[in-house]
C-alpha angles and dihedrals in degrees: 000000000000120000129004130273134187123242097254093051091047090053090050090050091051096042099043101030120257103287125190097272093049094041088058089060094044093047108025092174090067107066116209122206110228114244116263121242111269091252088066096048110121097193140016127211089222132053089214123138121259117287114281112184116217096188128075124261091239120103096244126056139157121228122198122220133167087258090057139273122316124201119210119200139159113292121250134195088253089065092067097096094047091047090052091050090052090054089052091053093046118095124248089249093054093048092047090050088053101043105016083238137065096253122145130227125314122273116246090259092051092047091050090052092049095053096038113132112262093027093093131263130311128190139194127196124214128184111246089229093050106037093170093058124085113207100174141019129189136177131202105192134179119247129206087260112087113242094014125106136179127233125208121176137174124182120189112250095244090056098047124108091032098101094257094117092052091048091051094050091048089050091052092049089050091051095043093081088056088059093050094254129143097178135037119200124214126191114201142145131253088246093058094090094166095057093042090052092049091050093048090051091052096049104264126181123208112236098180144343120219109181107294093349124094127195110206132185123212125195118239114250115268113268088238089078089086144286121305111257139173093206131097119294130218133252112293120226 
């Protein structure tokens, strides 16, 4: 492998998929042009309408499904064990869609690095009827490119196809402006139909295709969606 990379950056590459900014460090001989701000995009892979967030700009919100309500809040170091258990319950397909590999959950050290202050924002979701169980985890992390973040998301199989994944991505796009981001990158595979559909709905643009792997860019939600806040949100509809 060309170049050198520190442990935290390697974990981010493995956990989020190797996006353009990280690929440039892993393979310095292959320069990567940073993504343009959404206002400069000339085309869009989807004819979808502009992003309209349906979740609050606060860091905590509750989403209702036919399985019951799920509360999403910022991740903490104490969530590590429950996040690992969720990975164990998740299918090989779901984990491959998330990591482009069959890896399991993060070690405690890796989890600590992911949720470290200044890295970005990470969230876990717990059913209101099972507060000890984590059913989804997502990360919005800074990249070396100013204004560009990376999104990684995993939803437990039993809680997929309920709209939770879409709500989480909308939440991240809503929060991205609070982190000074204009673009959020997503690495996914052609076979990950759920994630591709979510991204199309939210106005994604394809940056590159590498075999079965797609690198997509999502625009941050307009600042008009509301002020940035660190308080509790309201119930999402």
